[in-house]
N, C-alpha and C positions, 0 to 999 in steps of 0.2 A: 163453441168459442175456442179460439186458439189460445193456448196458455200465454202467448205473447199478445198483449192487447193492441200492439201496433198493426196487427193484421186487420183490425176493425171488423171482425166477423164473429157472430155468435150462432149457435145452433141450439135446438131444443132436444130434449131427451129422445123422443120418438124418432127424430131424424138421425141422430147419432147411432141409435140402435139399428135402424134400417140400413145405414151405410155399412156397418160392421158385422151385421148378423144375417142379412138376407143373401140368398144364393145369387140373385140377380147382380148385386154389387160385387160379390166374390168373383163371379164369372167375368163381368164387364171391366172391373177395375181392380185387378189383383194387386196393383201397386199401392192401393189405398191403405193397406195394413202398415206401410212404412210411416204413416202419419198418425196412427191411432193414439200414440202417447201424447201427441200435441193438441188433440182435439177433445175438449170437454164440453158438456152441455150446461146451459144456464139452468137455474133452479126452476122447477115447475111453478113455484110460488110467484115467479115473474110474469106468469100468464094469469090475467084477471079472470077468475071463474065466471063472473057475470058476462064479461065480453065473450068468453067461449060459449056460454049458453045462447047468447044472441046470435053468434055466428052459426051455431048448429041449427037454430030455428030458421034464420034467414036463408042459409044455404039449402035447406030442405024445401023452403017455400018459394024462393025467388027464381026467376028465369032470366037468362041473359037477354038484355033488352034488344040486342041486334038479331039474335038467332031464334029467340023464343024457347030455347032449350034450357033444361036445368044445368047448373054449373058443374055438377058431378065431381065434387071435391072429395078427396080422400080424408081420412082422419088426420093424417099428417098435414095436408094442405090447410085444413081448418085450424090446426094448432099453429101453423106458421103465421096465418093471418091474425089469429088471436094474440100471438106474441108481438107482432109488429104493431098492432093497434094498442095493446097494453103498454108498450114501451116507446112508441113513436120511432120504430126502427124502419129502415129501408129494407125491402125484400129483395133478396138475390135469387132470381129464378128465371127460367125460360118457359115455364108452364103457362100457356095462354089462358086456360080456364082460371087458374089462380089469379093471374094478373087482372083479368076482366072482373072477377068477383071483387077483388080488393079495390079496384078503381070504381066500379059501379055502386057497390054497397057501402064502402067506407071512405071513398074519395082519396084513397092512397094513390099518389101520383109518382112516387119515387121508387124505381126498381133498378136493380143492377143485374147485368148479365154476368155469366161466369167470366167472360173475357174482360169486362169492366173491372171485376175484382182482381183478376190476374194483372191487369195494367196498373192498378193501384199499388199492388205489391212490388211490381217492377219499378214504378216511380219512387217508392219509398226505400228502395234498395233492400227489401226484405227477402227477395229471391234474385238470383242471377240467371239469365237465360242460358240454357244449355241444350245440347243435342238430346239429352234424356227427356227434358221437358218438351222439346219439340216433337219427339216421338209420341208422347202421350197425347198431344193435341192432334197429331196426324191420325191417331186411333179414333178420335171423335167422328171422323168421316165414316169410318167403317161401322161404328156403333150407332150411326144415325142420330147423333146428338143434335140438339136444337141449333139452328143457324144463329150465329152471333151477329150483333148489330154492326152495320157498316162503319159507323163512327169508331166503334171499339177496335175494329180491324185496322183502321187508319192509325189510331193511337198505338196499337201494338207494333206496327211497322216503324213508327217514329221512335218508339222506345228500344226496339231490338234491332232495327235495320233489316228485318226479315219479313217476308210475306206471312200472313197468318195461314197456317197449314190446315186448319179445320174448316167445318162448314160455315 
C-alpha cells in the first residue's frame, strides 16, 4: 500500500519483500528503491486464513478448464488471490495463470493492468508525466514485460498526448 491512500493500491508482505529483496527485482528495476519508503504492506491479518487454506487446496487440485494443466501458482500468487478474496479487492497483475485461477475458481472478474493503474494516477494528478517515467516504460520492452491492454494504451495517449512506449 502506498502511504498515500489516493493511489488506491495495497500490497501484501511477501510481495513487498520480493520487490525489495530479490536479485531479479534489483537487476530489473534498480529505480524501485526510490519508492521503498512510500510502500508499506497491509497486515497479514487482512488475509483470511481459511480462505488461504481453500486456495492452497484448490490450486493444488484444480486444472485450468481450457488447457487441462495445473495453474502452477507461486506462494505469492496464492496470497494475492487470498487477499483479494478476503477483502473484495481488484487484482493488479498481468500474470495469466493468476488471472485464470481467480476467474475460474473464485469468479473474480475485476483486474487492473500496470498501465491501468498508471493511468488512474495520471487522471488523479498523483503523478506528472515526465521523460524519466517515459524511459522506465521504454525499458519494459527490453525486459519483456507483459503486453498492456489496448484500451489502456489509448487512455494513456489521451492523458499524456504521447504514444505508450512499452509492449
